[in-house]
N, C-alpha and C positions, 0 to 999 in steps of 0.2 A: 379547918376541916369541915366539909359540908356533909350533913346527915339528912338523907331523904327517907321518909317513911310516914306512917300514920301516927298522929299524936293527938291527945286531947287538947282542944282549943277552947279558951274562955275569952269572950269578947264582951266588954261593957259597952252599952249603947247610950249615947247622950243626945239630948236635944237642947240647944242653946246653953250648953254647959251644965245641964241638969241630968243626972242619970235616970233613964226611964225603963231600962231593961237590960237583959244580958242574954248571950248565946253561949251554950255549952254543947260541944259535940266533938266527934273524932273526924279529923280532916287529914288528907294527904298534903303534907307540907315539906319544904326543904328548909333546914335550919343552917344558917350561915353565920359566921362570926361578924360582929359589928366592926366596920372599918372606920378608923378615926380619920378625920380630915387633917390635911397637912399641906404645906406649900410644896407644889410639884413643879419642877423645871422641865422645859421642853426637851425633846430628844432629837429634833430635826427642824429644818426650816425650808422655806421656798421664797426665793427672791424673783418674782415673776418678771420684773422689768430690769433686773440686773443693775440696780442703782445703789445697792448697799455693799459694804465691805466687812469682812470679819464677822459674818452673821452669827457663827457659832459661839462667839465670845459673849453673847447675851445670855447664855445658859451654862457657863463654865464655872459657876460658883466663885467667881473672882471679880471683886469690885474695882480692880485696877485695869481691867481690860474691857473692851466695849465693841459692839457693832456700831457702824457709823454710815451715814450718808452725807454727801457734801451739799453745800448750800444751794448749788444749782440743780441738785437732784431731789429737792424737797417735793413732797406730794406723792411719793411712790411708796407703796406698802412693802414691808417684809413680813412674811407669815411664819408662825412657829407652831409646831405640832408636837404631840405628847406620846405618840406611838400606841397609846391605849385610850379607850373611852374613859373620860373622867366626869364624875358628878361634881360640879363646882358652882360657886356663886360670886366669886370676886377674883380680881387680878391685882397684882402689885408689880410696880416697876421701879427701877433705880436709874435715873437718866439726867442728862444736862444738855443744854445748847452751848456751843463753843464758837467763838469768833474773835479774831484779833488778839489772841493770847489771853482771853478772858472767858469765864463761864457765865451762863445765864439760865434763868428758869426756862425749861423747855416748853414749847408750844406744840402740842401733838394731838393725834387722834388714836384712840384705842378701840379695836373691834374684836368681837368674839364670835366664833362660828358655832352655831347651834340651830336646831330645828330646820336644818337643810340650807342655811344661808349665813352670810356675815351680817352682824348687827353691831352698830356703833354704840358703845357704852359710855364714851367720854370724848369730848373735844374741847381743848382749852390749854391753859398754862398750869403747870404744877411746880412744886418746889424742887430745886435742883439738889442733886447729891444726897437724897434721902429716900427711904422707901415710901412710896405713895400707893395706897390701896383704892381701887375703884370697884364698886359693887355692880353686878349685872342687874339692871333695873327689872328684868323679867323674872328674877328670882333664881332658884337653883335649876341648872340645866345640865344636860349631857353635852359636854363641851369637847370639840375635836381640835380647836385651834384658836390662837390669839394672833392678831396682827397690829402693827404699829406703823404710822407714817408721821412725818414732820409737817408742821404748818408754818415753819419759819423760813422765809425765802432768803434771808441773809445770814443764816447760821448753820453750822453742822450739828445734827442731832447725834449724840452719843448715848446709845442704849447699853447700859452696863449689865443689868440683869432683868429678867422677866420671869414671873411665876404665877401659877394658878392655885387658888385655895380649893381643895377638894380631895376626892379619893377615887381609886380605880373602881370601875363597875364590877360587881360580883357576878359570876356566871354570864358573861357577855354573849348575847345572841343577836343575830340580825333579824329584823322584822320589816321586810319591804312590802309596802302596800301601794295600790294604784288608785288614783282619783282623777277627777276633772277631765273627762273625755271631751275633746274639741275636734270638730270636723269642719274643715275649710277647703274650698267653699261648699255651701250647702246644695248648690245647683251648678252643674257643669254641662258643657257640651261633650259629645263623644270625642275621645282623644285627649281631653284635658286631665291633668293630674289632680287627685284629691288626697289630702293629708289628714289622717286621723291620728291625733296625738293624745297621750295621757301623761300625767305627772306621777312619777314613781318616787316614793320617799322611804328612807330607811328609818323607821321609828324605833329600831332596836339599839343595842349598845355595842355592836360589833360590826365590822365590815362584812358585807355579804353580797351574793349575786343571786339574781333571779331571772328566769326566762319568762317573758311576758308574751302571751299569745293573743293575736288579733284575728278575728274572722270577719271578712268583708265579702258578702254575697257568695259564700261558699269557698272563697280563697283564704287559706290559712297562712298567716305571716307570723314570724317569731323574731323577737329581739331580746338579747341577754344584756342586763344592766348590772353593773357593780357599783355599790354605794357605800360610802362611809357612814357612820352613825350620824343621824340628823341631816344627811345630804339628800337633796331632791334633784331630779333631772327630768327634762321633757323627753319622752320616748315617742318618736314619730313612726307612723306606718303609711306608706304611699301606695296608691293603686291608680291605674288608668282604666276607666270603664270602656268596654268595647261594644256594649249593647245598651240601648236606652232602657230606662226603668228606675225603680227605687232600689237602692242598695242598703242593706241593713248591716250595722257594724256592732260587733260584740268584743269587748276587751275586759276580761276579768270581772264579769258581771255588770259592767257598764255598757249601756246600749245607746245607739243613735242611728241616724240614717242620712243619706243624701240622694239626690236625684240626678240622673244622667239623661239629658235630652238629646234627641237626634239633631242633626245639623242639615240645614238646607244648603245646597251647593248649586248655584246658578251658572250655567255656561251658555255661550252663544252656540247655536246649532245651524246658523245660516249667516250669509253676508247680508249687506243692506240691499233691499230691493227698492227700486225707484220707478215711479210712473206718474203720468199726468192723468188725473181722474175727472176733472171738469174744466170747462172753458167758458169765459165770458168775453165781453167786447175788448177788455184791456188786459186780461191776465189769465194765467192757468193756475189751477190748484194742483200742487205737486204732493204726492204721497210717498213717504219713506217708511219702510217696514223692516223688521228684523225679528228672528225667532230665538227664544230663550227657553231652556229646559232646566228643570230642577233634577239634578242627578243625585241629590242627597237622600237621607232617610227620614226627613221631617219636613213639614210644610214651612214655608218661609216667604217673606215679602221681598220681591225683587224690585229695585228702583233703578230706572235708567234716565239719563239726561240726554236730550237731543240738542245738537247745535248745528247751525247751518250759516253759510255766508255765500254771497254771489257777486258777480260782476254785472253792473248795470250801466246804462247810458248808450251813447252812440258808439258803434264799433271802432270809429276812428279815435275815440277818447274814452276807453273803458275805465271804470272805477270799481275797486273792491269795496263792498260795504263791510261794516264790522260784523263780528260773529253774532248771529241772531240768538238772543237769549231773553229770558223774562226780565232781566235787569236793564236791557237796553231796547225797549220797544220802539223808540223814536228814531232808531238808526235805519229802519228799512220798512218796506211796504209788506204788511203781513196780516194774517187772520189771528186775532188774539186767542191763543190757547196755551195751556201750561206747557213748559218745557220739560217738566219732570213727570215721568210715566211710572206708575206703580201697579203691581198686581201680586196677589198671593198665589203661589204655585204649590200644588201638592207634589209629593215625591213621584218622580217620573213624568210629571205634567209638563206640557209645552204651551207657551203663550206667544202669540204674535203681537209685538208692540208696534204701533204705527203712529205717525205724526203727519198731519196735513198742513201745508203752508202755501199761501198765495204769492206767486211771483209774477211781476208784470212782464209784458211782452218785451220790454227793453232788457230783460235778463239775458246775458250772454253766456255765462258759465257759473257753476256753483260747486261748493264743497259741502259735505255733510258727514256727521259721525254720531254714533251712539256711544255713550260712556257709562259703564256700569257703576252703580253706587248703592249699597256696598258690596253686593254679592258678586257681580260680574265686573272684575277690576279691569279687564281687557277693553281697549278702545277699538271699535270697528269703524273703519274710515271708508268713505266713498270719495274718490278723487274727482278731478275736473271732468265734467260732462257737459259738452256744449249743446245748448238748446236755444232756439230763436223764434221770433215771430214770423209767421209765414209772410213771405213777400220781401223781407229784409235780407236774410241770408239763410242758407239751408244747413241742416245738420249733416 
């Protein structure tokens, strides 16, 4: 029986084993009976990989029955749960390995679920057909489950009984808290998704639910999470920003931020314009132009590549040269200039990209195109356009 009320309290205060004082006063307390520890058997199981048989026989209080997995199924856990939160500090099992009509000392792994996750407390060989106890190295914990797997590839593991030393938690309550706010990525372009996540952990002694609220730039998001005692779970909140700026994130007192930048979007707003701009005794300077506009909402660098090839030689025996580029300057007659054109365009701004190249009078025909990289992915192409030296043949 639990009695709640105001009672006089006397506390002796010690320092390094020596009494140094005392506290006497009236306090609001709850008086509960002391619960004795005992060996507690599971009340249910989970076989996540479906590799075990007769799982419930490991807690039927009968040493002649057993849960088993076959030799080819070794390495797969079976999980056992107790239905209530238990304060415990050790596990005991009764098991053996079996093969070819004989029994062996079992080689296995024992795990215990506490503080939100599974923890291995033993891995190795134990004595067969006897109770073997293994202590939780971290000490007394609120335990929600125990799991077992075999390490023997050539034997069957027969788990006859499994128990936990402890007692049921008095007045179990859930206590779900939030920690570890992570925002990824910290900077995005408009239209890209941002995930703000926290870790929710039930530090209490009972299963419970809690609704977690996340506020991102005025947008309110909610997620409800249900957790067993000691269980932790990542709780994500996703948002896609539509305006540039800094977005502030608030989750249960945890704060952070991310930035959303505008995006430059470059598009061609003209075709290729071509013309001859100068003339010398043996060649023309040909100019190629194209217009690009930034239709996005942020400044950005537009990079274009220009390529050209032409037919040269006598009309009776024309030859196409290779595509003119910076990597093959010896393939044709040219004025050395870079083939990559770059410019920074402000939102709404338009830029005329141009390239001049000298072609000899023996040029008969040519092809040229601009290729966007990276903003303008489209290729703008100028097809065959016949030009000649005066006196040889006419356009």
